N, C-alpha and C positions, 0 to 999 in steps of 0.2 A: 735199794731196800726202803729207804726213808720215803721215797716217792710213792712206793706201793702202799705204805702205811697211811700216808696223807690222803691218797686217792680213796682208800677204803673208808677212812674216817669221814671224808667229805661226802661220799655217797651214802654212808650209813646214817648220818645225822638227820637229813630231811625225813627219812623213813621213820626214824624213832620219834620225831616230833609229830609227824602226821598220825602215827598210830596212837599216840597218847592223847590227842585232842578228841573232845566229844564232837559228834557230828550234828547233834541237835539237843534241844532241851527247853526248859521254861524257867523264867525267873519271875518273882514277885518283888516289886520294889517301887521306888519313887522316881518320876521323871526329873532328872537333874538338869538337863539342857536339851535343846533340840535345834535343828536347822531346817533348811528346805527339804533335805532328803536324808536325814539321819536323826536318831534320838539316842540320848544317853540315859540309861537307867541304873540307879544305885540299888542293887539288889539287897534284900535283907541280909544282914551279917557281913556284907562286903565293905571294904574301906573306900573303894573307888568305883565310880560309875563306869559302865562299859558302853561303848558305842555300837549301835546296830543300824544297818542300812536296809533299804527294801531289796527284794529280789530283782535281778536284772532280767527283763523279758524282751522277746522280739528280735533276738540276734544282735548283730553288730550295729553301732550307731548309724552307719551308712544305710542299713536296711530298716531303719526305724526303731531299733532297739533302745531301751532305756530303763530307768527304774520303774517298778510296778506303780502305775498311776493311782490305783486304789489305795495302796499302802502309803504313798506320798501324801495323799489327801488325809488319811487317818493320822499320820504323824503331824501334819499341819494343824489338825483339829485338836491335838493334845495340848494340855496346859502344863507348864513346868510346875512341879509340886504335886501333880496327880499321882495317885497310887494305882499301879497297873500290874496286870499279869501279861507277860510277853512271851510268846512262843518263838523260838529261833532255830535256824539251822546254820551250819557252817559250810560256806561255799566261797572260798577265797578269803572271806571275812564273816563275822556274825551277821546274819540277815534275818530281818523280821518276817515271820510267817503269819502271825496273828497278834493283835493287841486287844486286850479287854480292860476297860477302865473299871477299877474296883471302887475308887472314890475320887471324884473330881477335885481339883485344887480349889481351895476357898478363895473367894474373890477378895480383893483388897478392901479393907474396911475404912 
C-alpha cells in the first residue's frame, strides 16, 4: 500500500509543477550579469535576477546544433546595468526569444 502511495506521489509531482509553470512571457528590468551564452535580468519588483539562455537550434551537437548564434551575439553586445525588455519562453529552462534595450548602461565616468 505504501509503495502505491509513493508511486502515485512521485508520478503526480512533475505534472503539477509543469502545469503551474508559465510557458512564455516578458520582463522589464536591468541586466545584472551576463556570460558568453546567458544573461541575468533583475525584473522590476523582483528580489533576485533570473538567468536566461538562447534557444538551442540545429539539433544535437554532433549535427551542428548549438545556441542561437544571433541571440548569443545580442547577449554579448549587452552591457551590465542596461534596462531591457526581454521576451522568453520555457523549454527545459527560460530561453531568450527577443531582447530590446530600453536604456543603455551609462559609461564609467
